C-alpha positions, -999 to +999 in steps of 0.1 A: -138-578-166-110-553-164-114-517-156-094-493-178-090-456-174-107-433-198-074-419-209-062-453-221-095-459-239-092-426-257-055-433-266-065-467-280-093-451-300-070-425-315-044-451-324-070-472-342-083-441-360-048-431-371-042-467-384-074-466-404-065-432-418-030-444-427-043-474-445-068-452-464-040-428-474-018-456-485-045-471-506-053-438-522-017-432-530-015-466-547-046-459-567-031-426-579+002-443-588-016-469-608-036-441-626-004-422-634+012-454-647-018-461-670-018-425-683+020-428-691+013-461-709-015-445-730+007-415-738+035-438-750+010-453-774+002-419-790+030-425-816+020-448-845+044-478-848+053-467-884+067-434-871+083-448-840+118-451-854+118-418-874+126-383-864+115-366-840+109-398-820+146-408-823+176-386-828+182-376-864+206-400-882+200-430-859+186-451-888+192-449-925+164-468-942+131-484-932+108-510-946+072-504-955+061-510-919+085-484-905+110-509-891+146-498-896+168-518-919+201-499-916+217-477-891+227-441-896+260-451-913+242-473-939+253-506-923+226-533-920+214-538-884+228-567-865+206-597-858+202-587-822+194-551-831+169-562-857+152-585-833+150-558-806+136-532-831+109-557-843+099-565-807+097-527-799+077-522-831+052-549-821+049-536-785+043-501-799+016-514-822-003-529-792+001-496-773-011-476-802-042-498-807-050-494-770-044-456-773-068-453-803-094-475-785-093-453-754-093-421-775-125-431-792-143-439-759 
């Protein structure tokens, strides 16, 4: 058995207490960050996918025509969207649909 001075014991106790408090603060900060991220995701879902590519959600004149689902067919100049642009727009529309469904589900809860 080793004898240790009371000052060393108190110092060790304080270090351990500070470590525990630091971990708790870090965990709380992570929980808050996750909560904020979830709130932002829900807010993003507020816009219905049919209105996503129309003004005021995008700058006026970005797209010229849309199909019945609200997916843009032409750009502001009247030219048909390229294959890559059309693919990206459809993917964004599908993602917005999922976000909007989640938003409506949480809104009704």
